[in-house]
C-alpha positions as CSV (number, residue, x, y, z in Angstrom):
1,M,150.5,3.9,111.6
2,E,151.1,3.8,115.1
3,K,153.4,7.2,114.7
4,K,150.5,8.6,112.7
5,R,148.4,7.4,115.1
6,Q,150.3,9.5,118.4
7,V,150.8,12.6,115.9
8,N,147.0,12.7,115.6
9,F,146.3,12.2,119.0
10,L,148.5,14.8,120.3
11,R,147.1,17.2,117.4
12,N,143.7,16.7,119.1
13,V,145.0,17.5,122.7
14,L,146.2,20.2,121.3
15,D,143.4,21.4,119.8
16,S,141.4,21.1,122.7
17,I,144.0,23.1,124.3
18,N,143.7,25.9,122.0
19,S,139.9,25.8,121.9
20,L,139.9,26.6,125.8
21,F,141.6,29.9,124.4
22,N,139.3,31.1,121.6
23,R,136.7,32.6,121.3
24,V,134.3,34.0,118.9
25,P,131.9,36.5,119.7
26,L,128.2,35.4,119.2
27,Q,127.5,37.8,116.7
28,E,130.8,36.6,114.5
29,Q,128.9,33.0,115.1
30,V,125.8,34.4,113.5
31,A,127.1,35.9,110.8
32,F,129.5,32.8,109.8
33,A,126.4,30.7,110.1
34,R,124.1,32.9,107.6
35,H,127.1,33.9,105.1
36,L,127.8,30.2,104.9
37,A,124.2,29.2,104.7
38,V,124.1,32.1,101.2
39,M,126.6,30.5,100.3
40,T,126.2,26.6,100.0
41,K,122.3,27.7,98.9
42,A,124.1,29.7,95.8
43,G,125.6,26.5,95.3
44,L,129.2,27.3,95.6
45,P,131.7,24.5,97.2
46,L,132.1,24.5,100.9
47,L,135.7,24.4,100.6
48,E,135.4,27.3,98.5
49,S,132.8,28.9,101.0
50,L,135.3,29.0,104.1
51,R,138.2,30.4,102.2
52,M,136.0,33.5,101.3
53,L,134.9,33.4,105.0
54,Q,138.4,33.2,106.2
55,K,139.6,36.1,104.1
56,E,136.3,38.5,105.5
57,T,136.3,37.6,109.0
58,R,137.5,40.2,111.3
59,S,137.7,37.6,114.2
60,K,141.2,36.3,114.5
61,S,140.2,33.3,116.6
62,L,137.7,32.4,113.9
63,K,140.0,32.9,110.9
64,K,142.3,30.3,113.1
65,I,139.7,27.9,113.1
66,L,138.6,28.4,109.7
67,D,141.9,27.6,108.6
68,R,142.1,24.6,110.2
69,A,138.2,23.7,109.1
70,I,139.6,24.4,105.4
71,S,142.5,21.6,106.1
72,D,140.6,19.0,107.4
73,V,137.7,19.6,104.5
74,S,140.4,19.4,102.0
75,N,141.2,16.1,103.6
76,G,137.6,14.5,103.5
77,Q,136.6,15.5,106.9
78,F,133.0,16.8,107.5
79,L,132.6,20.5,108.6
80,S,131.0,19.5,111.8
81,A,133.8,17.0,113.1
82,S,136.3,19.5,112.1
83,L,134.0,22.1,114.4
84,E,134.0,19.6,117.4
85,K,137.7,20.5,118.5
86,Y,136.5,23.7,119.3
87,K,133.3,22.6,121.1
88,N,134.2,25.1,124.0
89,V,134.1,27.9,121.2
90,F,130.5,27.1,119.4
91,G,128.9,24.7,121.7
92,D,126.7,21.5,121.1
93,L,123.6,23.2,119.9
94,F,126.1,24.6,116.6
95,I,127.8,21.9,116.0
96,N,124.7,19.0,115.9
97,I,122.8,21.2,113.5
98,I,125.4,21.5,111.0
99,R,126.0,17.8,111.5
100,V,122.2,17.0,111.0
101,G,122.8,19.1,107.9
102,E,125.6,17.6,106.5
103,S,124.2,13.9,107.1
104,A,120.4,14.8,105.5
105,G,121.7,16.9,102.9
106,I,120.2,19.8,103.8
107,L,123.1,21.8,105.0
108,A,122.0,25.5,103.8
109,E,118.6,25.4,105.6
110,N,120.2,24.2,108.8
111,L,122.5,26.9,109.0
112,G,120.0,29.6,107.7
113,Y,118.0,28.1,111.1
114,L,120.9,28.5,113.3
115,A,121.7,32.2,112.0
116,D,118.1,33.2,112.6
117,E,118.1,31.5,115.9
118,L,121.2,32.8,117.3
119,K,120.7,36.2,116.5
120,K,117.0,36.0,118.5
121,K,119.1,34.3,121.5
122,Q,121.7,37.6,120.9
123,E,118.9,40.1,121.0
124,L,117.3,38.8,124.1
125,K,120.8,38.5,126.1
126,R,121.3,42.0,124.5
127,K,117.8,42.9,126.5
128,V,118.6,41.7,129.6
129,V,121.7,43.3,129.8
130,G,120.6,46.6,128.8
131,A,118.2,46.5,131.6
132,M,120.8,45.8,134.3
133,I,123.1,48.5,133.0
134,Y,120.5,51.3,134.8
135,P,120.5,49.9,138.4
136,A,124.4,48.9,138.0
137,V,125.6,52.5,137.6
138,I,123.1,54.0,140.1
139,V,124.4,51.5,142.7
140,V,128.1,52.2,141.4
141,A,127.6,55.4,141.7
142,T,125.9,55.7,145.0
143,F,128.7,53.2,146.9
144,G,131.4,55.5,144.7
145,I,130.4,58.7,145.7
146,T,130.2,57.7,149.4
147,G,133.7,56.0,149.2
148,L,135.3,59.0,148.4
149,L,133.2,61.4,150.9
150,T,134.6,59.0,153.5
151,V,138.2,58.1,152.3
152,F,138.7,61.9,151.4
153,I,136.7,64.9,152.5
154,F,135.4,63.4,156.2
155,P,139.0,62.9,157.3
156,K,139.4,66.8,156.3
157,I,137.0,67.3,158.7
158,L,138.0,64.7,161.4
159,P,140.3,67.3,163.2
160,V,137.5,69.6,163.9
161,F,135.5,66.9,165.6
162,K,138.0,65.7,168.2
163,T,138.6,69.3,169.3
164,L,134.7,69.6,170.0
165,R,133.7,68.9,173.7
166,I,130.7,67.5,172.7
167,E,129.4,63.8,172.8
168,L,129.4,62.9,169.1
169,P,126.1,60.9,167.8
170,A,126.3,57.4,167.3
171,T,125.9,57.7,163.3
172,T,129.6,60.1,163.3
173,K,131.3,57.4,165.4
174,I,130.2,54.4,163.1
175,L,131.7,56.5,160.1
176,I,134.6,57.7,161.8
177,T,135.7,54.3,162.8
178,I,134.7,53.5,159.0
179,S,137.0,56.0,158.1
180,N,139.8,54.9,160.1
181,V,139.6,51.4,158.9
182,L,139.7,52.7,155.2
183,T,142.3,54.9,155.6
184,E,144.9,53.4,157.8
185,Q,144.3,49.6,156.4
186,G,142.9,50.6,152.9
187,P,145.4,47.5,151.4
188,L,144.2,44.9,153.7
189,V,140.6,46.2,153.1
190,L,141.2,45.7,149.3
191,L,142.8,42.8,149.8
192,I,140.1,41.4,152.2
193,A,137.5,42.4,149.5
194,V,139.5,40.4,147.0
195,G,139.6,37.3,148.7
196,A,135.9,37.6,149.4
197,I,135.2,37.5,146.2
198,I,137.5,34.6,145.3
199,A,136.0,32.3,147.9
200,L,132.7,33.3,146.5
201,W,133.4,32.6,142.9
202,L,134.9,29.2,144.7
203,V,132.4,28.3,146.7
204,M,129.9,28.6,143.5
205,K,131.7,26.1,141.9
206,I,130.4,23.8,144.3
207,K,127.4,21.9,142.6
208,V,125.0,22.2,145.8
209,V,126.0,25.4,146.4
210,R,125.5,26.8,142.8
211,H,121.8,24.6,142.6
212,F,120.9,26.1,146.2
213,V,121.8,29.9,144.9
214,N,120.2,29.6,141.9
215,L,116.9,28.4,143.0
216,A,116.9,31.0,145.4
217,M,117.1,33.5,142.6
218,L,114.5,32.1,140.9
219,R,112.2,33.2,144.0
220,L,113.1,36.5,143.8
221,P,110.1,39.2,143.1
222,V,110.8,40.3,139.2
223,F,114.3,39.0,139.0
224,G,112.9,35.3,139.3
225,K,110.5,36.0,136.5
226,I,113.2,37.2,133.9
227,I,115.5,34.6,135.1
228,K,112.4,32.0,134.3
229,D,111.5,33.3,130.9
230,V,114.7,33.9,130.0
231,N,115.7,30.0,130.2
232,L,112.4,28.9,129.2
233,A,112.9,30.9,126.2
234,N,116.3,29.8,125.6
235,F,114.8,26.3,125.9
236,S,112.4,26.4,123.9
237,R,114.2,27.9,120.9
238,T,117.0,25.7,121.6
239,L,114.9,22.7,121.4
240,G,112.7,23.9,118.6
241,L,115.7,24.3,116.2
242,T,117.2,21.0,117.3
243,L,114.0,19.4,116.5
244,K,112.9,21.2,113.3
245,S,116.6,20.6,112.1
246,G,116.1,16.5,112.0
247,V,117.4,15.8,115.9
248,R,116.2,12.8,117.6
249,V,114.1,14.4,120.7
250,V,116.1,12.9,123.4
251,E,119.6,14.0,121.8
252,A,117.6,17.4,121.5
253,I,116.8,17.8,124.7
254,N,120.7,16.7,126.0
255,I,122.3,19.1,123.9
256,T,119.2,21.5,125.0
257,A,120.1,20.6,128.5
258,E,123.9,21.7,127.8
259,S,123.4,24.7,126.4
260,L,121.8,26.2,129.3
261,K,123.9,27.8,132.1
262,N,120.8,27.9,134.9
263,P,122.2,24.7,137.2
264,V,118.3,24.0,138.1
265,Y,117.1,24.1,134.6
266,R,119.9,22.1,133.5
267,R,119.6,19.1,136.0
268,E,115.4,19.2,135.2
269,F,116.1,18.8,131.7
270,F,118.4,16.1,131.9
271,K,115.5,14.7,134.1
272,V,113.0,15.3,131.0
273,A,115.8,13.1,128.4
274,E,115.3,10.4,130.4
275,A,112.3,10.3,131.4
276,V,111.7,10.6,127.2
277,R,113.9,7.5,127.0
278,K,111.8,5.4,129.0
279,G,108.7,6.3,126.8
280,E,107.1,9.7,128.5
281,A,106.3,12.8,127.1
282,L,107.2,16.0,127.8
283,A,104.0,17.6,129.0
284,P,102.9,15.3,132.1
285,F,106.8,15.6,133.2
286,F,106.5,19.7,133.4
287,A,102.8,19.5,134.9
288,K,105.1,18.2,138.0
289,K,107.1,21.2,138.2
290,R,104.8,24.1,138.1
291,F,107.1,26.2,139.5
292,L,109.8,26.2,137.1
293,F,107.3,25.5,134.2
294,P,104.1,27.7,134.1
295,G,100.8,26.4,133.0
296,I,101.0,27.6,129.1
297,L,104.0,26.2,128.6
298,T,102.7,22.6,129.8
299,Q,99.5,23.0,127.8
300,M,101.0,24.2,124.6
301,V,103.8,21.5,124.6
302,S,100.6,18.7,125.4
303,V,98.7,20.6,122.1
304,G,102.0,20.2,120.2
305,E,103.2,16.3,121.2
306,A,99.3,15.3,120.0
307,A,99.5,17.3,116.8
308,G,103.0,16.3,115.8
309,N,104.3,19.7,115.3
310,L,106.2,20.4,118.7
311,S,109.2,22.2,117.1
312,E,106.5,24.7,115.8
313,T,104.8,24.9,119.1
314,L,108.2,25.6,121.1
315,L,109.6,28.4,118.5
316,Y,105.9,30.1,119.0
317,L,106.9,29.6,123.2
318,A,110.4,31.0,122.7
319,D,108.8,34.2,121.2
320,F,106.4,34.3,123.7
321,H,108.7,34.2,126.8
322,E,111.1,36.7,124.9
323,S,107.7,39.0,124.7
324,E,107.2,38.7,128.5
325,V,111.1,39.5,129.1
326,N,111.2,42.4,126.6
327,E,107.9,43.3,128.9
328,V,109.2,43.2,132.3
329,T,112.8,44.6,131.3
330,K,111.1,47.7,129.8
331,N,109.3,48.5,133.4
332,L,112.0,47.4,135.1
333,S,114.0,50.9,135.4
334,N,110.1,52.2,136.8
335,V,110.2,49.4,139.3
336,L,113.7,49.5,140.5
337,E,113.7,53.7,140.4
338,P,112.3,54.2,144.0
339,I,114.1,51.4,145.2
340,L,117.5,52.5,144.2
341,M,116.6,56.4,145.0
342,V,115.6,55.2,148.3
343,L,118.5,53.2,148.5
344,M,121.0,56.5,147.6
345,G,119.3,58.6,150.0
346,V,119.7,56.1,153.1
347,V,123.8,55.8,152.2
348,V,124.5,59.3,151.5
349,G,122.0,60.7,153.9
350,F,124.0,58.9,156.6
351,V,127.3,60.4,155.9
352,A,125.9,64.1,156.0
353,I,123.8,63.3,159.2
354,S,127.0,62.0,160.6
355,I,129.2,65.2,159.2
356,I,126.4,67.7,159.9
357,T,125.0,66.9,163.1
358,P,127.9,67.3,165.3
359,I,128.4,70.7,163.6
360,Y,124.4,71.6,164.3
361,E,125.1,70.6,168.2
362,V,128.0,73.1,168.0
363,T,126.1,76.1,167.0
364,Q,123.0,75.6,169.1
365,N,125.6,75.6,172.1
366,I,127.0,78.8,171.0
367,G,126.7,81.4,173.0
368,Q,124.9,79.4,175.9
369,P,126.1,80.1,179.5
370,R,128.0,76.8,180.9
């Protein structure tokens, strides 16, 4: 018996380690939840459904997970208990909704809710990422072109400037210094840049720093609103779904807090869970934090709590905040385009002026008596 217990312990440890290396894309998770919901609703046994899904899935990681799940379910375990070994892959939300569905006999319904809400969360993420592609491309192109001019083109013109008997402008001197550093100390500059990125990544691991940086980002124009709406949409959808699926309020809020990436909102929602545990309502807590929770959210939550349909109210709020994100991201390129064009003009213009000004001064002095 003791030996068997040790084997199970080692097996669970190995499962936890393996889950760190397994990654299942959100799209595959959506498909898994939706297909399993359809099969369960059609009356197929869970074990047979899992075997069919394992054959159909294209994800190698999901195949391995389902292989283990089939083995566990065959031995009498719940599906949620098996998937809990891969919490880093699926998250608390996914596992808890399946657990409640299994215990309450509404697994098909809960899986359907889960698939729908994960799909909406995926679409929201896609909109935000899509809106950031254009600014990122412009910034990379600007500094890429500038780097090519500075490293490859400018050094070929530099000998000409050295032969000129004129006082070089300050911009040209700066560009010469930058060019010399990049061409002569390129590997060192690259090493410093990589070191700075690693150092920044390590600093951002410190909770206080990460909290301060994210709080500062929430105060940014345009981007601050997007961050707020994305987090409020995710919060509303996750909490609404967990409540609708039968999870208790405090546990649902904790699951929601765990699912959020933003440390500022995570911290506040853990405080919310503690306040609700002590018997307080959600709306009064939100009313004290107007910077993080807008008035419409507080009012709607208050109405939902009073009417006893908080889950439906939260799902409506999720749609509302997603529509806000959609509107902002649609106009984001129009807002940022002038700023990006000015940035590009300043950077490229600086290089152009640094090169052209000395040449212009030489041509102006040609033919003039000394």
